N, CA, C and O atoms as a DFTB+ gen file, in Angstrom:
288 C
 N C O
     1  1     -21.628      -1.084     -15.421
     2  2     -20.186      -1.048     -15.570
     3  2     -19.665       0.267     -14.999
     4  3     -20.296       1.312     -15.158
     5  1     -18.528       0.212     -14.343
     6  2     -17.917       1.378     -13.729
     7  2     -16.731       1.846     -14.562
     8  3     -15.956       1.036     -15.070
     9  1     -16.598       3.164     -14.696
    10  2     -15.416       3.701     -15.355
    11  2     -14.264       3.821     -14.363
    12  3     -13.106       3.589     -14.712
    13  1     -14.596       4.190     -13.109
    14  2     -13.599       4.350     -12.061
    15  2     -14.014       3.568     -10.822
    16  3     -15.200       3.461     -10.508
    17  1     -13.021       3.023     -10.123
    18  2     -13.205       2.489      -8.781
    19  2     -12.147       3.184      -7.938
    20  3     -10.963       3.186      -8.276
    21  1     -12.598       3.778      -6.827
    22  2     -11.692       4.524      -5.961
    23  2     -11.664       3.850      -4.597
    24  3     -12.700       3.671      -3.958
    25  1     -10.461       3.477      -4.159
    26  2     -10.290       2.925      -2.822
    27  2      -9.656       4.014      -1.961
    28  3      -8.909       4.853      -2.467
    29  1      -9.953       4.002      -0.664
    30  2      -9.490       5.095       0.190
    31  2      -8.645       4.634       1.376
    32  3      -8.506       5.362       2.359
    33  1      -8.090       3.451       1.291
    34  2      -7.216       3.001       2.370
    35  2      -6.020       2.268       1.788
    36  3      -6.097       1.678       0.711
    37  1      -4.913       2.315       2.519
    38  2      -3.690       1.688       2.028
    39  2      -3.794       0.169       1.991
    40  3      -3.064      -0.479       1.240
    41  1      -4.698      -0.415       2.795
    42  2      -4.851      -1.863       2.810
    43  2      -5.544      -2.399       1.561
    44  3      -5.562      -3.610       1.345
    45  1      -6.107      -1.533       0.747
    46  2      -6.898      -1.983      -0.388
    47  2      -6.095      -2.808      -1.382
    48  3      -6.641      -3.694      -2.040
    49  1      -4.808      -2.525      -1.493
    50  2      -4.003      -3.276      -2.448
    51  2      -3.558      -4.621      -1.886
    52  3      -3.350      -5.569      -2.643
    53  1      -3.412      -4.711      -0.575
    54  2      -2.886      -5.943       0.004
    55  2      -3.963      -6.856       0.561
    56  3      -3.697      -8.036       0.789
    57  1      -5.159      -6.358       0.787
    58  2      -6.180      -7.164       1.429
    59  2      -7.257      -7.647       0.469
    60  3      -8.323      -8.090       0.896
    61  1      -6.982      -7.564      -0.807
    62  2      -7.885      -8.158      -1.775
    63  2      -9.239      -7.500      -1.892
    64  3     -10.268      -8.132      -1.652
    65  1      -9.244      -6.242      -2.258
    66  2     -10.522      -5.582      -2.523
    67  2     -11.230      -6.313      -3.658
    68  3     -10.587      -6.977      -4.471
    69  1     -12.531      -6.191      -3.712
    70  2     -13.264      -6.856      -4.798
    71  2     -12.788      -6.394      -6.167
    72  3     -12.309      -5.272      -6.333
    73  1     -12.928      -7.263      -7.119
    74  2     -12.572      -6.931      -8.497
    75  2     -13.856      -6.534      -9.213
    76  3     -14.867      -7.232      -9.137
    77  1     -13.801      -5.418      -9.901
    78  2     -14.950      -4.925     -10.638
    79  2     -14.689      -5.129     -12.127
    80  3     -13.809      -4.490     -12.703
    81  1     -15.446      -6.006     -12.733
    82  2     -15.264      -6.289     -14.158
    83  2     -15.558      -5.051     -14.983
    84  3     -16.511      -4.322     -14.705
    85  1     -14.751      -4.817     -15.986
    86  2     -14.978      -3.714     -16.901
    87  2     -14.481      -2.371     -16.409
    88  3     -14.687      -1.364     -17.087
    89  1     -13.831      -2.316     -15.250
    90  2     -13.326      -1.037     -14.737
    91  2     -12.169      -0.583     -15.595
    92  3     -11.212      -1.322     -15.830
    93  1     -12.277       0.658     -16.060
    94  2     -11.199       1.195     -16.886
    95  2     -10.054       1.709     -16.034
    96  3      -8.887       1.544     -16.390
    97  1     -10.386       2.338     -14.900
    98  2      -9.357       2.957     -14.067
    99  2      -9.641       2.699     -12.595
   100  3     -10.756       2.904     -12.114
   101  1      -8.622       2.249     -11.899
   102  2      -8.716       2.077     -10.445
   103  2      -7.795       3.099      -9.804
   104  3      -6.613       3.171     -10.140
   105  1      -8.327       3.888      -8.888
   106  2      -7.555       4.919      -8.212
   107  2      -7.445       4.563      -6.737
   108  3      -8.447       4.244      -6.097
   109  1      -6.241       4.615      -6.199
   110  2      -6.011       4.322      -4.794
   111  2      -5.685       5.628      -4.080
   112  3      -4.595       6.180      -4.233
   113  1      -6.635       6.107      -3.306
   114  2      -6.466       7.335      -2.531
   115  2      -6.326       6.954      -1.070
   116  3      -7.330       6.694      -0.406
   117  1      -5.126       6.916      -0.561
   118  2      -4.911       6.527       0.836
   119  2      -5.121       7.713       1.767
   120  3      -4.597       8.803       1.539
   121  1      -5.891       7.481       2.813
   122  2      -6.113       8.467       3.860
   123  2      -5.878       7.783       5.197
   124  3      -5.999       6.563       5.314
   125  1      -5.542       8.581       6.203
   126  2      -5.379       8.015       7.540
   127  2      -6.708       7.419       8.010
   128  3      -7.780       7.914       7.665
   129  1      -6.619       6.367       8.788
   130  2      -7.793       5.685       9.321
   131  2      -8.204       6.319      10.647
   132  3      -7.495       6.173      11.642
   133  1      -9.342       7.025      10.676
   134  2      -9.765       7.672      11.912
   135  2      -9.948       6.719      13.093
   136  3      -9.847       7.148      14.242
   137  1     -10.210       5.457      12.841
   138  2     -10.380       4.524      13.960
   139  2      -9.064       4.277      14.696
   140  3      -9.063       3.723      15.795
   141  1      -7.958       4.682      14.103
   142  2      -6.652       4.484      14.734
   143  2      -6.124       5.740      15.422
   144  3      -5.028       5.718      15.982
   145  1      -6.878       6.824      15.390
   146  2      -6.456       8.055      16.042
   147  2      -6.466       7.889      17.554
   148  3      -7.292       7.160      18.103
   149  1      -5.545       8.568      18.217
   150  2      -5.475       8.535      19.667
   151  2      -5.560       9.957      20.201
   152  3      -5.485      10.923      19.441
   153  1      -5.714      10.075      21.494
   154  2      -5.790      11.375      22.139
   155  2      -7.161      11.580      22.740
   156  3      -7.967      10.654      22.839
   157  1      -7.405      12.805      23.136
   158  2      -8.703      13.129      23.719
   159  2      -9.770      13.090      22.629
   160  3      -9.461      13.029      21.439
   161  1     -11.009      13.125      23.051
   162  2     -12.111      13.144      22.085
   163  2     -11.949      14.321      21.129
   164  3     -12.134      14.166      19.922
   165  1     -11.615      15.470      21.643
   166  2     -11.452      16.667      20.808
   167  2     -10.306      16.503      19.810
   168  3     -10.426      16.909      18.655
   169  1      -9.203      15.915      20.250
   170  2      -8.054      15.696      19.361
   171  2      -8.421      14.726      18.241
   172  3      -8.077      14.945      17.079
   173  1      -9.123      13.650      18.604
   174  2      -9.528      12.669      17.584
   175  2     -10.511      13.297      16.597
   176  3     -10.440      13.038      15.396
   177  1     -11.428      14.121      17.103
   178  2     -12.382      14.799      16.216
   179  2     -11.666      15.747      15.268
   180  3     -12.023      15.832      14.093
   181  1     -10.667      16.456      15.758
   182  2      -9.892      17.377      14.907
   183  2      -9.194      16.602      13.789
   184  3      -9.199      17.028      12.634
   185  1      -8.595      15.463      14.137
   186  2      -7.916      14.635      13.134
   187  2      -8.922      14.060      12.133
   188  3      -8.655      14.016      10.932
   189  1     -10.065      13.626      12.630
   190  2     -11.101      13.061      11.760
   191  2     -11.614      14.124      10.795
   192  3     -11.807      13.843       9.612
   193  1     -11.834      15.323      11.281
   194  2     -12.296      16.411      10.411
   195  2     -11.245      16.756       9.360
   196  3     -11.592      17.109       8.233
   197  1      -9.970      16.659       9.717
   198  2      -8.901      16.922       8.752
   199  2      -8.943      15.889       7.623
   200  3      -8.779      16.241       6.455
   201  1      -9.161      14.623       7.967
   202  2      -9.271      13.576       6.945
   203  2     -10.507      13.827       6.077
   204  3     -10.452      13.698       4.854
   205  1     -11.620      14.185       6.720
   206  2     -12.840      14.512       5.973
   207  2     -12.555      15.624       4.959
   208  3     -12.985      15.543       3.809
   209  1     -11.840      16.646       5.381
   210  2     -11.532      17.763       4.493
   211  2     -10.598      17.339       3.362
   212  3     -10.728      17.823       2.237
   213  1      -9.662      16.440       3.651
   214  2      -8.769      15.921       2.604
   215  2      -9.565      15.144       1.558
   216  3      -9.327      15.287       0.358
   217  1     -10.502      14.328       2.013
   218  2     -11.341      13.553       1.095
   219  2     -12.183      14.500       0.241
   220  3     -12.303      14.311      -0.970
   221  1     -12.756      15.502       0.866
   222  2     -13.574      16.483       0.146
   223  2     -12.749      17.176      -0.936
   224  3     -13.209      17.320      -2.068
   225  1     -11.541      17.604      -0.597
   226  2     -10.671      18.278      -1.570
   227  2     -10.299      17.345      -2.722
   228  3     -10.256      17.762      -3.879
   229  1     -10.033      16.094      -2.399
   230  2      -9.663      15.120      -3.440
   231  2     -10.833      14.875      -4.389
   232  3     -10.641      14.783      -5.602
   233  1     -12.036      14.770      -3.845
   234  2     -13.223      14.571      -4.687
   235  2     -13.450      15.797      -5.570
   236  3     -13.730      15.663      -6.761
   237  1     -13.329      16.991      -4.987
   238  2     -13.483      18.213      -5.787
   239  2     -12.481      18.254      -6.935
   240  3     -12.837      18.579      -8.067
   241  1     -11.239      17.925      -6.638
   242  2     -10.194      17.920      -7.662
   243  2     -10.502      16.893      -8.748
   244  3     -10.356      17.175      -9.937
   245  1     -10.928      15.702      -8.332
   246  2     -11.277      14.652      -9.284
   247  2     -12.412      15.115     -10.192
   248  3     -12.358      14.937     -11.408
   249  1     -13.436      15.708      -9.592
   250  2     -14.590      16.160     -10.383
   251  2     -14.214      17.279     -11.343
   252  3     -14.685      17.304     -12.480
   253  1     -13.372      18.203     -10.899
   254  2     -12.928      19.271     -11.794
   255  2     -12.205      18.690     -13.007
   256  3     -12.372      19.167     -14.129
   257  1     -11.421      17.681     -12.775
   258  2     -10.633      17.079     -13.853
   259  2     -11.470      16.162     -14.759
   260  3     -11.330      16.205     -15.981
   261  1     -12.327      15.345     -14.170
   262  2     -13.009      14.316     -14.936
   263  2     -14.463      14.637     -15.283
   264  3     -14.904      14.382     -16.404
   265  1     -15.189      15.181     -14.350
   266  2     -16.612      15.408     -14.582
   267  2     -16.845      16.533     -15.574
   268  3     -17.668      16.390     -16.478
   269  1     -16.148      17.640     -15.429
   270  2     -16.290      18.770     -16.342
   271  2     -15.777      18.390     -17.725
   272  3     -16.366      18.776     -18.735
   273  1     -14.683      17.636     -17.774
   274  2     -14.104      17.239     -19.054
   275  2     -15.085      16.378     -19.846
   276  3     -15.106      16.446     -21.075
   277  1     -15.885      15.581     -19.172
   278  2     -16.848      14.711     -19.853
   279  2     -18.057      15.469     -20.371
   280  3     -18.756      14.983     -21.259
   281  1     -18.317      16.669     -19.822
   282  2     -19.458      17.452     -20.267
   283  2     -19.185      18.133     -21.602
   284  3     -20.121      18.430     -22.343
   285  1     -17.938      18.382     -21.915
   286  2     -17.579      19.092     -23.157
   287  2     -17.773      18.241     -24.386
   288  3     -17.515      18.697     -25.500
């Protein structure tokens, strides 16, 4: 059983993501889709790295809030 399910794209609400029985909380974290980036290879890589960094920051924030709180 999962306590959290986290989706990372805006289509998750409209395209019928799987349903997880027993999930207490579903979090929708929308990020830009790197496959839709345009420009030179370097420009696309810069945008992709920015999304990677946003995801990393969001996970860190989530863990600070939820993971540490559960240890107490």
